[in-house]
Structure formats: structure tokens, C-alpha cells
C-alpha positions as CSV (number, residue, x, y, z in Angstrom):
1,M,-11.0,12.3,46.6
2,P,-14.6,11.6,45.2
3,I,-14.6,10.4,41.8
4,S,-16.4,12.5,39.4
5,G,-18.9,11.6,36.7
6,I,-16.5,13.4,33.8
7,A,-15.6,10.4,31.5
8,M,-12.1,10.9,30.2
9,T,-11.9,10.8,26.1
10,T,-8.4,10.1,24.5
11,T,-7.0,12.2,22.0
12,V,-4.5,11.4,19.1
13,L,-2.9,13.8,16.7
14,L,-4.9,14.0,14.1
15,P,-4.9,16.3,11.0
16,D,-6.3,19.7,11.1
17,A,-9.9,20.6,10.1
18,G,-9.6,22.2,6.3
19,S,-6.6,20.2,5.7
20,Y,-6.3,17.4,2.8
21,V,-5.0,14.0,3.5
22,E,-4.3,10.9,1.6
23,M,-6.5,8.0,2.1
24,T,-6.0,4.5,1.5
25,A,-8.5,1.7,1.6
26,S,-7.6,-2.1,2.2
27,D,-7.3,-2.7,-1.5
28,E,-4.8,-0.3,-1.8
29,Q,-6.6,2.6,-3.9
30,A,-5.5,6.1,-2.3
31,A,-7.8,9.1,-2.6
32,R,-7.6,13.1,-1.6
33,V,-10.0,13.8,1.0
34,R,-10.6,17.1,2.9
35,V,-10.8,16.8,6.7
36,V,-14.1,18.5,7.7
37,H,-13.9,17.8,11.5
38,A,-11.1,16.1,13.9
39,E,-11.6,15.6,17.8
40,G,-10.6,12.8,20.1
41,K,-9.8,9.6,18.1
42,G,-12.7,10.6,15.6
43,L,-12.6,12.5,12.4
44,T,-15.3,13.6,9.6
45,L,-13.9,13.1,5.9
46,S,-15.1,14.8,2.7
47,A,-14.2,12.6,-0.1
48,P,-15.1,11.7,-3.7
49,L,-18.3,9.6,-4.1
50,V,-16.2,6.9,-6.5
51,A,-13.5,6.7,-3.1
52,V,-16.2,6.3,0.0
53,P,-15.8,2.8,1.6
54,G,-18.0,0.8,3.2
55,V,-18.8,1.1,7.1
56,G,-16.2,-1.4,8.6
57,T,-13.5,-0.9,6.1
58,D,-10.0,-0.3,7.3
59,V,-8.5,2.8,5.8
60,T,-5.1,4.6,6.4
61,L,-4.4,8.2,6.2
62,R,-1.4,10.1,5.5
63,W,-0.5,13.7,5.8
64,S,2.7,15.6,6.6
65,A,5.3,15.3,8.9
66,A,7.8,17.7,7.7
67,P,11.1,17.4,7.7
68,R,10.6,13.6,9.1
69,G,8.2,12.6,6.5
70,R,4.6,11.7,6.7
71,Y,2.1,10.4,9.4
72,A,0.1,7.3,9.1
73,L,-2.8,6.8,11.0
74,K,-4.8,3.4,10.9
75,C,-8.5,3.9,11.2
76,A,-12.1,2.2,10.9
77,V,-14.8,4.1,9.0
78,T,-17.8,3.9,11.4
79,G,-20.6,6.0,9.4
80,I,-21.1,7.1,6.0
81,D,-23.4,10.3,4.7
82,E,-23.4,10.2,1.0
83,N,-19.8,11.7,0.3
84,R,-19.1,12.4,3.9
85,L,-17.3,9.6,6.1
86,R,-16.6,9.4,9.8
87,V,-13.4,7.3,11.0
88,E,-12.0,6.4,14.3
89,A,-8.4,6.2,15.0
90,R,-7.0,2.7,15.9
91,G,-4.1,3.7,17.7
92,E,-1.6,6.5,17.5
93,P,-0.2,7.8,14.1
94,L,3.5,6.4,13.1
95,V,5.9,8.7,11.3
96,E,6.9,7.0,7.7
97,Q,10.5,8.2,7.2
98,Q,10.8,9.1,3.1
99,R,13.7,7.2,3.2
100,H,11.6,4.1,3.6
101,F,9.5,4.6,0.5
102,V,12.7,4.2,-2.2
103,R,10.7,2.9,-5.3
104,G,12.9,1.8,-8.4
105,G,14.7,-1.3,-10.2
106,G,12.9,-3.0,-13.4
107,G,13.7,-5.9,-15.5
108,E,14.5,-8.6,-12.3
109,Q,13.2,-12.0,-12.6
110,V,10.0,-13.1,-10.4
111,I,8.3,-16.3,-10.0
112,M,4.9,-16.9,-8.8
113,H,3.6,-19.5,-6.6
114,R,-0.1,-20.1,-6.2
115,A,-2.1,-22.8,-4.8
116,G,-3.4,-25.4,-7.4
117,F,-1.8,-23.7,-10.2
118,P,1.4,-24.0,-12.0
119,S,4.3,-21.6,-11.3
120,A,4.4,-18.3,-13.5
121,S,7.8,-16.6,-14.3
122,G,7.8,-13.1,-14.8
123,W,9.9,-9.7,-14.4
124,I,9.5,-6.5,-12.1
125,R,8.5,-3.2,-13.7
126,D,9.3,-1.3,-10.5
127,I,9.7,-2.4,-6.6
128,S,9.4,-1.0,-3.0
129,E,9.8,-2.8,0.1
130,H,6.1,-3.0,0.1
131,S,4.9,-4.0,-3.3
132,M,5.8,-4.2,-6.7
133,R,4.7,-4.1,-10.5
134,G,5.3,-7.1,-12.4
135,H,4.5,-8.7,-15.6
136,F,3.5,-12.5,-15.6
137,E,3.2,-14.6,-18.8
138,G,0.8,-17.6,-19.5
139,T,-1.3,-17.2,-16.3
140,N,-4.3,-15.3,-15.4
141,V,-4.8,-13.8,-11.4
142,R,-7.6,-12.2,-9.9
143,D,-7.7,-9.2,-7.5
144,G,-6.9,-10.1,-4.1
145,E,-5.4,-13.4,-4.6
146,S,-2.9,-14.8,-2.3
147,L,0.3,-15.1,-4.1
148,R,4.0,-16.8,-3.4
149,L,7.1,-14.7,-4.7
150,R,10.6,-15.7,-5.2
151,I,12.3,-12.8,-6.3
152,E,16.0,-12.1,-7.6
153,L,17.6,-9.1,-6.4
154,G,21.1,-9.1,-7.7
155,S,23.0,-11.8,-5.5
156,E,20.4,-12.1,-3.3
157,I,16.9,-14.0,-3.7
158,I,14.0,-13.3,-1.2
159,E,10.8,-15.3,-1.1
160,M,7.8,-14.0,0.7
161,G,3.6,-13.9,0.8
162,A,1.6,-11.2,-1.2
163,R,-1.7,-10.2,-2.4
164,A,-2.5,-9.3,-5.9
165,A,-4.0,-6.3,-6.4
166,K,-5.0,-4.0,-9.7
167,V,-4.5,-7.1,-11.6
168,E,-4.9,-6.2,-15.7
169,A,-5.4,-9.4,-18.1
170,L,-3.6,-8.8,-21.2
171,P,-4.2,-11.3,-23.7
172,Q,-1.6,-11.9,-26.7
173,Q,-3.0,-10.7,-29.9
174,V,-0.3,-11.4,-32.7
175,P,0.1,-13.7,-32.6
176,P,-3.0,-15.3,-30.7
177,G,-1.3,-16.6,-27.4
178,P,-1.8,-17.3,-23.7
179,M,-3.1,-14.9,-21.4
180,S,-0.8,-12.9,-19.8
181,V,-0.9,-10.6,-16.6
182,E,0.1,-7.1,-15.2
183,L,-0.3,-6.8,-11.5
184,V,0.6,-4.7,-8.3
185,A,1.6,-7.3,-5.4
186,I,1.5,-6.0,-2.1
187,F,4.0,-7.6,0.2
188,E,4.0,-9.2,3.3
189,A,7.5,-8.6,3.9
190,S,9.6,-9.0,7.1
191,E,11.5,-6.1,8.2
192,A,15.0,-8.0,7.2
193,Q,13.5,-8.7,3.6
194,A,12.2,-5.1,3.5
195,R,15.6,-3.8,4.4
196,I,17.3,-6.2,1.5
197,I,14.7,-4.8,-0.7
198,R,15.5,-1.3,0.2
199,R,19.3,-1.5,-0.1
200,Y,18.9,-3.0,-3.6
201,V,16.8,-0.5,-4.9
202,M,19.1,2.5,-3.4
203,R,22.1,0.7,-4.9
204,Q,20.6,0.5,-8.4
205,Q,20.0,4.6,-7.9
206,L,23.6,5.3,-7.3
207,L,24.7,3.0,-10.2
208,S,22.3,4.9,-12.3
209,R,23.2,8.1,-11.2
210,S,27.2,7.2,-11.8
211,R,26.1,6.4,-15.4
212,A,24.6,9.3,-16.3
């Protein structure tokens, strides 16, 4: 058979044109965006101007995969025209099951290590297998800084790398004292560590319900 000159295009599962999806950029800032056009591996999105990332930025799109959970599709921004951006899929969408996104806890102890700085003790406001919000006394951290965290979850202790995001400095006013910070730490967790966190949070939720 002769080889035709028609190029084959790869099609991946994409959200429908006109639908709204969640777009998360590499800095973990999420925005609700509208799908203008979807074809092959490419999408055109309409986003708030403040949420338009730069060309080359990695983003993740998420939309419903009911009843299983939601789809998550890794993409790269290939073009921008004011509040419109073009993205190209990097692979197939994965289904994120809702049970994998339990979040809870609060009050757990955590120690933060950084190269060239003293260790800082803190406590957790809430935690999931992907991230935590925490408060650390007597230290300061920059967005994007690499961290090493040692977290106590009941009788288990996990230690892993993380990246600081959404850092807010909190100087002690009365009486004047050292700087403290609240931040979101994005984990570099293994699947085994993610399971430990998920199991701990679900156990805490069950205990909370039993006491109610």
C-alpha cells in the first residue's frame, strides 16, 4: 500500500469547549478558566489576566471525572494573547480519586531543616499527602526555597523534601520578638509516605466523628 501524505495527529482526552476547569501553575496558584477550543493535544483557554502564566510554564488542568474523582492533565503553555493562552497536553490525563485528597489534622509537631540555617520547630495547621500549612517560630523563609521536614504523625515519623510556597512573614509585635512564618510546604513524598499521611488524616477524622 502506498504511504499517504496525511500526517497522523495524536488525540488525548480533553475537557469540552465552553466548560470551566481548574488550572494550577507551578507556583500552586489555582484559577478557574474557561475552555475556548480543544482539539488534538491543544487547548485555548480564557483566564483572568492576573492568572495568565508565561510561555513555557508547566500547568495542570483538572476537571470532573465523576463519579471516580477528577481528571488531571499536565500541560505546557505554548502561547499567550492577552487573557487567552494556548496549552499543549504532555501525556494523557490521570484520574485523581477523591479519597486521595483527604486533608485534616492540626497541631502536629514538625521540624524544618534548611542548608546553612538552624533547624526551626513548628506545628501543622492542616496536612494532606501533597502539602501542609504550617507555622514556624524564629525563622524566615522565601517562596520556592528547598526544605527538609521531619513530621510527627502520632506514633510515626516521616522525613522528606519539600518546597516552600505562599510564605507569609509574621513579626512578633507584643512584646517585640523574632520573626515567624506561616507557609505552605509542597511535599516531595514517596507513595509510601503519602499513604502514611492519608491513613493518619483519615484516622483523625474517624476519631473526631466518634467524639462528636
